[in-house]
N, C-alpha and C positions, 0 to 999 in steps of 0.2 A: 386976559390976554397973555399974561406971563405963564399961566398954566399950559396954554397951547404950545408955547416955545419949549417949555420943559418937556412936555410930552413928545414933541417932534425930536428934540435932542436925545431923549431916552431911546426912541425907536431907531434913530440913526446910529447911536452907540451900540445898540444890540445887533443891528445889521452888520456894522463894520467888525465887531468882535467875532461874529460867526465866520467871517472871511479869514480872519487870522488863524483860526483853528483848521482851516482846510489846507492839507499838505500840498505843496507845489509838486506837480508831476511833470517832469521834463519830457518833451516829445523826442522821439528819435533815439538813435544809438548814443550811449554815453561812452566816450573813449577814455581809456586809462591814461593817467597823466605821469607815469613813471618811465623808467628805462625798460628795455626789452627783457633783461634779466629779472627785474622786479615784476613784470607782467607774468612771466613764467612761474615765479614763486607764488604769486597771488592765485594763479590758475591751479597750481598744485594744492594750495591751502583750501580752495573752494571746490576742488575736484571738477574743474571745468576745462573745456577746450579754449583755445585762443583764436579769435577771429582777427586777421591782420589785413588792413587796407594799405597797400603800397601805392603811393601817389607821387606825382611831381607837381611843383607849384605852377608850372606853365600848362599843365594838362587840362584841356577843356572837358573831356568826359569825367575826369576826377572831380572837377568843380561841380559838374552837373550831379554827380553821385552824392556829393556832400550837401548840395542844395535841395535835393529831392528825396531819393530813396533812403539816405541815412537819417533824414528828418521825419520819415513816416512813422506814425505812432505804432502800427502793428509790427513793423520792422524793429523798432526800438524795444518794444515789449518782448519780442522773441529773442533778440540778440542780447539784451541786458540780462535776461533771465538765464540764458544758457551758455554764455561765453564771457571771457575777459576780452574786451574789444580794444584793439591797438591800431592806431593810424601812424604810418611811418613815411616820412619824406624820403623816398628811395635815393635821392640825390644829396642828402645831407651826410655829414661825416659818419655817424653811427648807422644811418640808413643804408649807405652803400654796402657796408659789410653784411648786413642782414639780408638785403635784397640779393646780393651775390650768392649767399648761402642757399637761397630758395630758387635760384635761377630766374629771377625777375628780369624780363627783357622788354616789357611793354607796360603801359599804365592806363587805367588802374589795374593792378593785379590783386586779387582777393584770395587769401589762403586761410585755411583752418589747420591748426597744429594741435597736438596734444600738449600737456603741460611740460613735457620734456623737449618740446620744440620740433618734434617729428611731424613732417607735413602729412596731413590726412587727405586733403583735397584742395584743388586750385581752379580758379577761373579768371578770365581777363575781360576787360571792357565794362561799359556802363550796364547796370542791371536795374530793371524796374523793380519796385518793391516786392511783388509776389515772386519774382524770379530770385531775388536776393534771399527771401525766406526759404524757398525751395533749395537753394544752395546750402544753407545752414542745415536743413533737414536731411541732407545726405549723411551727416554725422550725428546730429541730435534730432531724432524724429519728434 
């Protein structure tokens, strides 16, 4: 009887240890957690463009974008590979200055810049996942 318990524990331990070796893969877009200037520096170091999501906390389409398209695995795979992704509250202290620089007048506004901060393309409003990927492909095919 003891040998059955030992055998069960052994298989359980092997099964659990195999899960610990599996890397966690996050779904969706991973947004950079630093300042705007730091994002541009990181983009230059990695030779990438910057994808910027300008949002407002009260904006329903912004919330929908975050809940759906930004969490899509294909969108995340594409944007995480090709861009430094930044999400900016356009009504926050730092966000107001940056939004003004890019002429943001509605939310959500999505912009792609080069690592010098020069705007390359812009769109507004909610975008379904395949449309969001096509937006990025305007700059990085």
